[in-house]
KOLVOPA-450812 format. One line per field, with one value per residue (C-alpha): residue in one letter; y, x, z; residue number from 1. Coordinates in nm, 2 decimals, always signed. Each point is the difference from the previous one (the first is absolute). Layout:
code = A|...
v = Y|...
u = X|...
w = Z|...
pos = NUM|...
//
This chain:
code = M|D|V|V|M|V|G|S|G|H|L|A|H|A|L|W|E|G|W|H|Q|K|G|I|D|V|E|V|I|A|R|S|N|T|H|Q|Y|L|W|D|D|D|V|W|H|S|V|V|R|F|D|P|L|H|I|E|G|K|D|A|V|V|L|A|V|K|P|K|D|M|Q|D|T|T|A|R|I|K|P|H|L|M|P|S|T|M|I|I|S|P|V|A|G|W|T|T|T|R|I|R|E|L|G|I|A|N|P|V|A|R|V|M|P|N|V|C|A|A|V|G|A|S|T|T|L|V|A|F|S|R|T|T|E|A|E|K|S|Q|V|L|S|L|F|S|S|C|G|T|V|A|V|M|D|E|T|L|M|D|P|Y|T|A|L|V|G|S|G|P|A|Y|I|F|L|L|L|E|A|L|I|A|G|G|E|Q|L|G|A|D|A|G|R|T|R|E|L|V|S|R|M|V|E|G|A|A|R|L|A|R|D|R|S|K|D|S|L|S|D|W|I|S|Q|V|A|S|P|G|G|T|T|E|A|L|L|E|V|L|R|Q|G|G|W|P|T|L|I|Q|E|A|I|V|A|A|S|E|R|A|Q|Q|L|G|Q|A|R
v = +0.37|-0.06|-0.31|-0.27|-0.35|-0.28|-0.16|+0.12|-0.17|+0.04|+0.08|+0.20|+0.22|+0.05|+0.16|+0.22|+0.10|+0.12|+0.15|+0.22|+0.09|+0.15|+0.17|-0.31|-0.07|-0.38|-0.12|-0.37|-0.27|-0.30|-0.35|-0.03|+0.19|-0.26|+0.23|+0.31|-0.03|+0.14|+0.26|+0.37|-0.03|+0.38|-0.11|-0.35|+0.18|+0.27|-0.15|-0.38|-0.10|-0.39|+0.08|-0.08|+0.24|+0.31|-0.16|+0.15|+0.30|-0.05|+0.03|-0.28|-0.35|-0.10|-0.38|-0.02|-0.31|-0.36|-0.24|-0.24|+0.24|+0.17|-0.20|+0.13|+0.35|+0.05|-0.17|+0.26|+0.34|-0.10|+0.11|+0.40|+0.02|+0.23|-0.13|+0.26|-0.12|-0.13|-0.28|+0.03|-0.39|+0.01|-0.37|-0.26|-0.27|+0.13|+0.11|+0.20|-0.26|-0.20|+0.33|+0.03|-0.36|+0.17|+0.18|+0.34|+0.21|+0.27|+0.16|-0.22|+0.11|-0.26|+0.13|-0.15|+0.30|-0.05|+0.06|+0.30|+0.22|+0.11|+0.21|+0.08|-0.26|-0.25|-0.17|-0.06|-0.25|+0.06|-0.16|+0.12|-0.18|+0.18|+0.37|+0.32|+0.18|+0.25|-0.26|-0.13|+0.36|+0.01|-0.29|+0.05|+0.38|-0.23|-0.22|+0.24|+0.21|-0.30|-0.11|-0.12|-0.18|-0.22|-0.12|-0.35|-0.27|-0.22|-0.30|+0.13|+0.10|-0.33|-0.03|+0.38|-0.02|-0.21|+0.25|+0.28|-0.05|-0.25|+0.18|+0.15|-0.22|-0.17|+0.34|+0.00|-0.32|+0.14|+0.30|-0.24|-0.24|+0.30|+0.19|-0.38|-0.04|+0.36|-0.08|-0.31|+0.25|+0.21|+0.27|+0.20|-0.15|+0.37|+0.16|-0.32|+0.02|+0.37|-0.09|-0.27|+0.06|+0.34|-0.29|-0.19|+0.29|+0.15|-0.29|-0.04|+0.33|-0.05|-0.34|+0.21|+0.28|-0.18|-0.24|-0.03|-0.12|-0.36|-0.12|-0.25|+0.31|+0.19|-0.33|-0.04|+0.36|+0.00|-0.34|+0.05|-0.32|-0.16|+0.26|+0.02|+0.04|-0.32|-0.22|+0.13|-0.12|-0.34|-0.10|+0.12|-0.22|-0.29|-0.02|+0.06|+0.36|+0.12|-0.36|-0.02|+0.43|-0.17|-0.25|+0.21|+0.22|-0.31|-0.19|+0.41|+0.02|-0.38|+0.05|+0.35|-0.27|-0.26|+0.29|+0.06|-0.31|-0.09|+0.01
u = -6.05|-0.36|+0.08|-0.14|+0.16|-0.22|+0.16|+0.11|+0.29|+0.37|+0.08|-0.34|+0.08|+0.36|-0.07|-0.30|+0.25|+0.27|-0.29|-0.13|+0.34|+0.03|-0.36|-0.14|-0.36|-0.08|-0.35|-0.01|-0.22|+0.08|-0.14|-0.02|+0.00|+0.31|+0.27|-0.16|+0.24|+0.23|-0.13|-0.07|-0.38|-0.01|+0.12|-0.18|-0.35|+0.09|+0.21|-0.10|-0.32|-0.15|-0.18|+0.15|-0.23|+0.27|+0.23|-0.23|+0.13|+0.37|+0.32|+0.18|-0.08|+0.29|-0.06|+0.19|-0.20|+0.16|+0.06|-0.27|-0.26|+0.07|-0.22|-0.35|+0.20|-0.02|-0.36|-0.16|+0.22|-0.05|-0.35|+0.12|+0.29|+0.01|+0.22|+0.23|+0.08|+0.36|+0.01|+0.30|+0.05|+0.29|-0.15|+0.33|+0.04|-0.31|+0.12|-0.22|-0.03|-0.18|-0.17|-0.15|-0.14|-0.21|-0.14|+0.17|+0.01|+0.14|+0.35|+0.18|+0.30|+0.21|+0.21|+0.12|+0.04|+0.13|-0.13|+0.27|-0.23|-0.15|+0.32|+0.02|+0.34|-0.21|+0.26|-0.33|+0.02|-0.24|-0.09|-0.23|-0.33|-0.16|+0.08|+0.05|+0.31|-0.20|-0.15|+0.32|+0.14|-0.30|+0.03|+0.45|-0.12|-0.30|+0.29|+0.32|-0.18|+0.04|+0.36|+0.23|-0.20|+0.21|-0.14|+0.04|-0.05|-0.27|+0.12|+0.26|-0.30|+0.02|+0.40|-0.01|-0.37|+0.26|+0.27|-0.20|-0.34|+0.10|+0.35|-0.13|-0.07|+0.38|+0.12|-0.24|+0.10|+0.36|-0.07|-0.22|+0.29|+0.27|-0.22|-0.04|+0.37|+0.04|-0.27|+0.21|+0.31|-0.20|-0.10|-0.31|-0.21|-0.15|+0.32|+0.13|-0.32|+0.07|+0.39|+0.02|-0.31|+0.23|+0.28|-0.14|-0.14|+0.34|+0.15|-0.29|+0.05|+0.39|-0.08|-0.21|+0.18|+0.38|-0.17|+0.31|+0.17|+0.03|-0.21|+0.22|+0.25|-0.22|-0.01|+0.39|+0.02|-0.21|+0.14|+0.37|+0.19|-0.10|-0.24|-0.36|-0.15|+0.23|-0.17|-0.34|+0.08|+0.13|-0.32|-0.21|+0.15|+0.01|-0.34|-0.02|-0.17|+0.06|-0.14|-0.26|-0.10|+0.00|-0.20|-0.24|-0.03|-0.02|-0.32|-0.18|+0.06|-0.16|-0.26|-0.09|-0.05|-0.26|-0.15|-0.06|-0.05|-0.29|-0.33
w = -5.98|+0.25|+0.12|+0.23|+0.22|+0.04|+0.32|+0.33|+0.14|+0.07|-0.37|-0.07|+0.32|-0.08|-0.35|+0.14|+0.28|-0.27|-0.22|+0.30|+0.12|-0.40|+0.02|-0.24|+0.10|-0.08|+0.14|+0.13|-0.06|+0.25|-0.05|+0.39|+0.32|+0.04|+0.04|+0.15|+0.29|-0.29|-0.04|+0.20|+0.12|-0.16|-0.34|+0.00|+0.01|-0.21|-0.28|-0.04|-0.16|-0.08|-0.30|-0.28|-0.22|+0.14|-0.30|-0.26|-0.18|+0.15|-0.24|+0.18|+0.23|+0.25|+0.08|+0.33|+0.08|+0.09|-0.29|+0.05|+0.02|-0.35|-0.21|+0.25|+0.04|-0.42|+0.00|+0.23|-0.17|-0.36|-0.02|+0.16|-0.26|-0.29|-0.30|+0.04|+0.40|+0.05|+0.20|+0.26|+0.16|+0.24|+0.08|+0.00|-0.28|-0.16|-0.38|-0.23|-0.24|+0.30|+0.10|-0.37|+0.05|+0.22|-0.26|+0.03|-0.31|+0.17|-0.01|+0.31|+0.24|+0.15|+0.31|+0.29|+0.29|+0.35|+0.33|-0.01|-0.16|+0.32|+0.05|-0.38|-0.05|-0.23|-0.28|-0.24|-0.26|-0.30|-0.34|-0.25|-0.21|-0.29|+0.17|-0.17|+0.07|+0.19|+0.18|+0.09|+0.10|+0.27|+0.16|+0.06|+0.12|+0.27|+0.08|+0.02|+0.22|+0.25|-0.04|-0.35|-0.32|-0.21|-0.31|-0.11|-0.23|+0.15|+0.01|+0.25|+0.28|+0.18|+0.09|+0.07|+0.21|+0.17|+0.07|+0.01|+0.11|+0.27|+0.05|+0.26|+0.21|-0.02|+0.14|+0.26|+0.10|+0.00|+0.22|+0.27|+0.05|+0.06|+0.22|+0.20|-0.02|+0.09|+0.33|+0.09|+0.02|+0.24|-0.25|+0.06|-0.33|-0.12|-0.01|-0.21|-0.25|-0.12|+0.01|-0.21|-0.21|-0.13|-0.03|-0.20|-0.23|+0.00|-0.11|-0.24|-0.14|-0.10|-0.17|-0.25|+0.04|-0.11|-0.21|-0.19|+0.35|+0.03|+0.32|+0.13|-0.03|+0.22|+0.23|+0.04|+0.04|+0.30|+0.12|+0.11|+0.12|+0.33|+0.05|+0.09|-0.30|-0.06|+0.24|-0.11|-0.34|+0.08|+0.22|-0.29|-0.23|+0.21|+0.05|-0.40|+0.03|-0.34|-0.22|+0.23|-0.08|-0.36|+0.05|+0.15|-0.30|-0.22|+0.20|-0.01|-0.39|-0.05|+0.28|-0.22|-0.28|+0.14|+0.12|-0.37|-0.13|+0.31|-0.11
pos = 1|2|3|4|5|6|7|8|9|10|11|12|13|14|15|16|17|18|19|20|21|22|23|24|25|26|27|28|29|30|31|32|33|34|35|36|37|38|39|40|41|42|43|44|45|46|47|48|49|50|51|52|53|54|55|56|57|58|59|60|61|62|63|64|65|66|67|68|69|70|71|72|73|74|75|76|77|78|79|80|81|82|83|84|85|86|87|88|89|90|91|92|93|94|95|96|97|98|99|100|101|102|103|104|105|106|107|108|109|110|111|112|113|114|115|116|117|118|119|120|121|122|123|124|125|126|127|128|129|130|131|132|133|134|135|136|137|138|139|140|141|142|143|144|145|146|147|148|149|150|151|152|153|154|155|156|157|158|159|160|161|162|163|164|165|166|167|168|169|170|171|172|173|174|175|176|177|178|179|180|181|182|183|184|185|186|187|188|189|190|191|192|193|194|195|196|197|198|199|200|201|202|203|204|205|206|207|208|209|210|211|212|213|214|215|216|217|218|219|220|221|222|223|224|225|226|227|228|229|230|231|232|233|234|235|236|237|238|239|240|241|242|243|244|245|246|247|248|249|250|251|252|253|254|255|256|257|258|259|260|261|262|263
//
């Protein structure tokens, strides 16, 4: 696909990095200079444009903009779209129905990647509207190049946005706390970041690859009675950590729904 991306913020930059590493050239149309600091100067001046005229003739347009900017962005790009141009929207809360209310009759793919796309490790959710099998295949191929892709019913997009789109922030917060705890005990921050990052990666791989095993059983295997892990878990449970994470996910999902309803 000949792809152009509207938006130059954090998600747009992560997607561009992931695609660029795979040799996929994607032109970027920025709305302003606000996020220029995210980009290498040479890349910014060679890849980023400001004129929506560059949309003309493209097979697909990725709308990597904030929810509040969706209506204005769509109005700006509509005159430059071909009827066959695929609209790919990673905008939180914006359903395909609401996108069509803006006068978009094109094929639409609603996607939710995350910033891990920058290193080819995004988990991207996809739902389609009025697309052919060939168009679906092209979208799946595009996002598979920067990680794992899961096709789902659009009704599940908001809860999974909370889990997968926002999810890296939960893990980064955990890593930040682990590193700070290590520093408090005299450990080197740089080395701790490397080690705990690999530890989280390993735990995630075990949870995924041994999916028939109960996670509670794995917790029990790590936590020997009276040992270090049991002491750690006791503090977390007393602080309500498991419940707090669940409440955070529900709040994020509800916020996604609110963004979709805002006018």
